[in-house]
C-alpha positions in Angstrom: -55.5 3.9 88.4 -52.7 2.2 86.6 -50.8 0.4 89.4 -47.8 0.0 87.1 -47.2 3.8 86.9 -44.4 4.7 89.4 -45.2 7.0 92.3 -42.6 9.5 91.3 -43.8 9.6 87.7 -47.3 10.4 89.1 -45.9 13.2 91.2 -44.0 14.6 88.2 -46.9 14.4 85.8 -49.2 16.2 88.3 -46.6 18.5 89.8 -48.6 21.7 89.1 -51.8 20.2 90.4 -50.1 19.0 93.6 -48.7 22.5 94.2 -52.2 24.1 93.8 -53.8 21.4 95.9 -51.2 22.0 98.7 -51.8 25.7 98.7 -55.6 25.2 98.7 -55.3 22.8 101.6 -53.3 25.3 103.7 -55.8 28.1 102.9 -58.7 25.8 103.6 -57.3 24.6 107.0 -56.4 28.1 108.2 -59.6 28.2 110.3 -58.9 25.1 112.2 -62.6 24.1 112.2 -62.4 23.5 108.5 -59.2 21.4 108.7 -61.0 18.1 108.4 -63.0 19.2 105.3 -59.7 20.6 103.8 -58.0 17.3 104.3 -60.9 15.3 102.9 -60.9 17.6 99.8 -57.1 17.2 99.5 -57.5 13.4 99.5 -60.2 13.7 96.8 -57.9 15.9 94.7 -55.0 13.6 94.9 -57.2 10.6 94.2 -58.1 12.3 91.0 -54.4 12.5 90.1 -53.9 8.9 91.0 -56.8 7.8 88.8 -55.6 9.9 85.9 -58.7 11.9 85.9 -59.2 15.5 84.9 -59.7 18.7 87.0 -58.3 17.7 90.4 -58.6 21.3 91.7 -62.3 21.3 90.7 -62.7 18.1 92.6 -61.0 19.6 95.6 -63.3 22.6 95.7 -66.5 20.5 95.3 -65.4 18.1 98.0 -64.5 20.8 100.4 -68.0 22.3 100.2 -69.6 18.9 100.5 -67.6 17.7 103.5 -67.7 20.8 105.7 -70.0 19.1 108.2 -69.5 15.3 107.6 -65.7 15.6 108.1 -66.0 17.1 111.6 -66.6 13.9 113.6 -63.7 11.9 112.1 -61.6 15.1 112.3 -62.0 15.4 116.1 -61.0 11.7 116.5 -58.1 11.6 114.0 -56.6 15.0 114.4 -57.5 16.3 117.9 -56.9 13.1 119.8 -53.4 12.4 118.3 -52.5 16.0 119.0 -53.3 15.4 122.7 -51.4 12.1 122.7 -48.3 13.7 121.2 -48.5 16.4 123.8 -48.6 13.6 126.4 -45.7 11.9 124.8 -43.6 15.1 125.1 -44.8 15.7 128.7 -43.8 12.1 129.8 -40.6 12.3 127.9 -39.5 15.4 129.8 -40.7 14.0 133.1 -38.6 10.8 132.4 -35.5 12.8 133.2 -36.5 12.4 136.9 -38.1 8.9 136.6 -37.1 6.6 133.8 -40.3 4.5 134.0 -42.2 7.4 132.6 -40.7 6.5 129.2 -43.3 3.7 129.1 -46.4 6.0 128.9 -44.4 8.3 126.5 -43.9 5.4 124.1 -47.5 4.3 124.5 -48.8 7.8 123.6 -46.5 7.9 120.6 -47.6 4.5 119.3 -51.3 5.2 119.7 -50.9 8.6 118.1 -49.3 7.0 115.1 -52.0 4.4 114.8 -54.7 7.0 115.0 -53.0 9.1 112.3 -52.7 6.1 110.0 -56.4 5.3 110.6 -57.2 8.9 109.9 -55.5 8.8 106.5 -57.6 5.7 105.7 -60.8 7.3 107.0 -60.3 10.5 105.0 -59.4 8.5 101.9 -62.7 6.7 102.3 -64.6 9.9 103.0 -63.3 11.4 99.8 -64.5 8.4 97.8 -67.5 6.6 99.3 -70.7 7.6 101.1 -70.5 6.3 104.7 -71.8 7.6 108.1 -69.2 8.7 110.7 -69.6 5.5 112.6 -69.1 3.4 109.5 -66.2 5.4 108.4 -64.4 5.0 111.7 -65.2 1.3 111.9 -64.2 0.5 108.4 -60.9 2.4 108.7 -60.0 0.4 111.8 -61.0 -2.9 110.1 -59.0 -2.1 107.0 -56.0 -1.4 109.2 -56.4 -4.8 110.8 -56.9 -6.6 107.5 -53.9 -4.9 105.7 -51.4 -4.2 108.5 -48.5 -3.8 105.9 -49.9 -0.4 105.2 -48.6 0.7 108.6 -45.1 0.2 107.4 -45.3 1.3 103.8 -47.5 4.0 102.3 -49.2 5.1 105.5 -45.8 5.4 107.2 -44.6 7.6 104.4 -47.9 9.7 104.6 -47.5 10.3 108.3 -43.7 10.7 108.4 -43.3 13.2 105.5 -45.0 16.1 107.2 -43.4 15.2 110.5 -39.9 15.3 109.0 -40.7 18.5 107.1 -41.9 20.2 110.3 -38.8 19.0 112.2 -36.6 21.0 109.7 -38.8 24.1 109.9 -38.1 26.9 108.8 -35.6 25.4 106.3 -38.4 23.2 104.9 -40.9 26.1 104.6 -40.9 26.0 100.7 -41.7 22.3 100.8 -44.4 22.8 103.4 -46.0 25.5 101.4 -45.8 23.9 98.0 -45.8 20.1 98.1 -45.5 18.2 101.4 -49.2 17.8 102.4 -50.3 17.0 98.9 -47.6 14.3 98.5 -48.5 12.9 101.9 -52.2 12.5 100.8 -50.9 11.1 97.5 -48.9 8.4 99.5 -51.9 7.3 101.6 -54.1 7.3 98.5 -51.5 5.1 96.6 -51.8 2.5 99.3 -55.4 2.7 100.4 -57.4 3.6 97.2 -57.0 0.2 95.4 -58.3 -1.5 98.6 -61.3 0.9 98.8 -62.1 0.4 95.2 -62.2 -3.4 95.5 -64.1 -3.6 98.8 -66.5 -0.6 98.8 -68.7 -0.1 95.7 -71.0 2.8 96.7 -69.0 5.7 95.3 -69.9 9.4 95.4 
């Protein structure tokens, strides 16, 4: 990956591939049980774009088949748990109308959900690139977040916030959701995480 190439230039040069990857991700995650594998495959496809390699769609398809089982455990942790925490945040926020102190657990749920989503992006970028067990994947993603906390406020923040902002403007944002937003989100996290993975973990798939 040429780090001197601008992010928007990468998006423009790979626009068609990103659109196809986004559509494949939506199709692959329609049965919710395959959502983790679809996201791991999306990370693999966007990494191919970042590295200037050929056939990102083919990489997506092969990764999707390969990660159907191995992506389930990190998927439960990094998708299901943040969803529960976000529900808790909404619940406490509504209850805070009657008791202001309930804003404290609401903020706590929101912060923990954000941190888990960021760790999830790191974990799935690793899963798409290196061979690790579920335990190693989770441990390494947390360690990487602790070692490089700036990612929480840069590329990972963009990766998490882009889909949230798009969903907030639904249905006006429907074309973006269908065509680009999830692929660009994975591209953002890959831009920040991939160079670190490639310099610290050598056992590639």
